[in-house]
C-alpha positions in Angstrom: 21.8 -9.7 12.7 20.0 -10.9 9.6 18.6 -8.2 7.3 14.9 -8.1 6.5 14.5 -9.5 3.0 11.1 -7.8 2.5 12.6 -4.3 3.0 15.1 -5.0 0.1 12.3 -5.4 -2.4 11.2 -1.7 -2.0 12.9 1.6 -2.3 11.8 3.6 0.7 12.9 6.9 2.3 15.0 9.7 1.1 18.5 10.9 1.7 20.9 13.5 0.5 24.5 13.0 -0.4 27.4 14.6 -2.2 28.3 13.8 -5.8 32.0 13.3 -5.4 34.7 14.1 -8.0 34.5 10.5 -9.4 30.7 11.0 -9.8 29.9 8.6 -7.0 26.8 8.7 -4.8 25.9 6.6 -1.8 22.8 4.4 -2.2 20.8 4.1 1.0 21.7 1.0 3.0 18.0 -0.1 3.2 18.0 -0.4 -0.6 21.0 -2.8 -0.6 21.1 -6.4 0.4 24.9 -6.3 1.1 25.4 -9.4 -1.0 28.6 -9.4 -3.0 28.0 -8.7 -6.7 24.6 -7.0 -6.1 23.9 -4.6 -8.9 21.4 -2.0 -10.1 20.6 -0.3 -13.3 20.5 3.5 -13.4 18.1 4.6 -16.1 17.2 8.1 -17.4 13.6 9.0 -16.6 11.0 11.7 -16.9 11.5 15.1 -15.3 15.3 15.0 -15.5 15.5 12.3 -12.9 17.3 9.0 -12.9 15.6 5.7 -11.9 17.4 3.1 -9.8 16.0 -0.4 -10.6 17.0 -3.9 -9.9 18.1 -6.1 -12.8 14.8 -8.1 -13.0 12.9 -4.8 -13.2 15.2 -3.5 -15.9 14.5 -6.7 -17.8 10.8 -5.9 -17.6 11.4 -2.3 -18.9 13.4 -3.7 -21.8 10.6 -6.2 -22.6 7.9 -3.6 -22.5 10.0 -1.2 -24.6 10.7 -3.9 -27.2 6.9 -4.7 -27.3 6.3 -1.2 -28.5 6.7 -0.3 -32.2 10.3 0.8 -31.9 10.4 1.3 -35.7 8.1 4.4 -34.9 10.5 7.4 -34.8 9.5 8.6 -31.3 9.6 5.1 -29.7 12.9 4.2 -31.5 14.5 7.5 -30.4 13.4 7.0 -26.8 14.7 3.4 -26.7 18.0 4.6 -28.2 18.3 7.4 -25.5 17.5 5.0 -22.7 19.9 2.4 -24.0 22.7 4.8 -24.6 22.5 6.5 -21.2 21.6 3.5 -18.9 24.3 2.0 -16.7 24.7 -1.2 -14.7 26.3 -0.3 -11.4 27.6 -2.4 -8.4 27.9 -0.7 -5.0 31.4 -0.7 -3.5 31.8 -1.8 0.2 30.6 1.6 1.4 27.5 1.5 -0.9 28.7 4.0 -3.4 28.0 3.7 -7.1 29.6 5.7 -9.9 27.3 7.5 -12.4 28.4 8.1 -15.9 29.0 11.6 -17.1 26.0 11.2 -19.5 23.6 10.4 -16.6 25.0 13.3 -14.5 24.4 15.7 -17.4 21.0 14.3 -18.3 19.7 14.8 -14.7 21.5 18.1 -14.2 23.1 16.9 -11.1 25.3 19.3 -9.1 27.3 18.6 -6.0 24.3 17.9 -3.8 22.1 15.0 -4.8 18.8 13.6 -3.4 18.0 9.9 -3.5 14.3 9.3 -3.1 12.3 6.1 -2.7 9.4 5.6 -5.1 8.3 2.2 -3.8 9.2 -0.1 -6.6 12.3 1.9 -7.7 14.5 4.7 -6.5 15.0 8.1 -8.0 18.1 10.3 -8.1 17.7 14.0 -8.7 19.3 17.3 -8.0 18.9 18.3 -4.3 17.3 21.7 -5.2 14.8 20.0 -7.5 13.7 17.6 -4.8 13.3 20.4 -2.3 10.9 22.1 -4.7 9.1 18.9 -5.5 8.8 17.5 -2.0 5.8 19.6 -0.9 4.0 19.0 -4.1 4.7 15.3 -4.0 3.2 15.1 -0.5 0.0 16.8 -1.8 -0.4 14.0 -4.4 -0.8 11.2 -1.7 -4.6 11.5 -1.5 -4.9 11.4 -5.3 -2.6 8.3 -5.5 -4.6 6.5 -2.8 -7.9 7.4 -4.6 -6.6 6.1 -7.9 -5.3 2.9 -6.3 -8.7 2.4 -4.6 -10.5 2.9 -7.9 -8.2 0.4 -9.7 -8.8 -2.2 -7.0 -12.6 -1.7 -7.3 -12.5 -2.1 -11.0 -10.4 -5.3 -10.7 -12.9 -6.7 -8.2 -15.8 -5.8 -10.5 -14.1 -7.5 -13.5 -13.4 -10.5 -11.4 -17.1 -10.9 -10.5 -18.2 -10.7 -14.1 
């Protein structure tokens, strides 16, 4: 049965898994195309979480970062941290990817891990952290919708003028 190519563009749903002794986690099947050689970047992010992004999105992150003044101490240090901790991973046949020790330590991952869709990218975080954040995150849905609606209105207004 052919997979739905649209669903592979987005990171949806959440799941929990165990971080095994080789620091492997299972990426959700609906995030993977199943094509041989498919890869993702795992990138440190805010709030001690890790982002899962596709290579084309990582390229955009790099371009946006390089467009900033990285000679500025704060931007340069941030770029260095992201570059030194990020990893390119390829799921094995079961869909598992191995995280580096640096990524595991950065996110404070323990044996139980949550993998959460954030629409255009995925997030990896400690299970207990996600359990605490889940309720608060659901409370943010109306604010997100309101901000999205405002942005659309502004774009429509700018288009008319």
